[in-house]
C-alpha angles and dihedrals in degrees: 000000000000124000093233141356095268090055089046091057089051090053090052090052091047090051091054090048089053091046092244117149119230119245098358096062100019130011118213129203128173139184134251100038097232096185094206094052094041094045094049093048119103107254098019109262125242113222144176115250105225098202095241093169092057090045091053092047093051092046091052090049091052091049091051091052091049092050089051089054095247121151116242119234094221146003101232130051127184122206112197118226118254091237145261119319101206122212136161096291092073100033095125137134124218096211123134097193104091099210093048090046091051091047094048091049089055091047093049091052098044109024092106090059093070095254122176134213090265090061091052092048090052091050092049093049093222134115117269095243093048094049094044090051091051092048091053093046096047104030102018093233143081126263089251091054092050091053092046094049093056091046092052095045091051088047091052092051094048092048094048100037103036141043094227114141113257090242090058092046090054090054093045093051097045103252116148092230141357088247091057091049092048093051095049093043092052092052093049100041103027091233136078115253090250093053092044090054092049096046102030094226127205118291114270113239097203138255114337091233089069095052093071093056110130095209128065110271119178127166122182103189 
């Protein structure tokens, strides 16, 4: 983890000099989320969004109170970061089982293309029953569920973080129609995409079948 985006880019350059692959050998995350720096990095750099707008608002509010002669209730204020903005530099899977790891890497790279379980099975070079059994043992879910979770998480981010029309989001994430996306999103989130965008609901943590997984499973899409 780098202290800021500039340092994060330096870590990426150092990794290349040492012939380390990012994110396969070393994952890199920075702080500040400078979209220009992060977007021009190779690979694109994940970063923590500090919440500078909120920080500025709270600072202005404190200044206004001081100018009005009001006493402040404390001497230290903490503004929580908005959260992680994931990009390619942290797109890693903590999975020990090689076939499941290979399959999940394929899913993470192609889920937005509308892939199906059959495509993943072909990429993993294993029989359907064998791969499904390993998915259930390692991740506690089916191949189909793993694909759907990544689609829905990307959908949630695009709805919350962009102004793209829902129809365009459905195309970008690989759903066959906006109606299909809306139905699945509503079941997973408990809100329609439109209401979620208006209210900025809580972040979805994924399908419940993945929560019971005994091993560490982390996907930063």
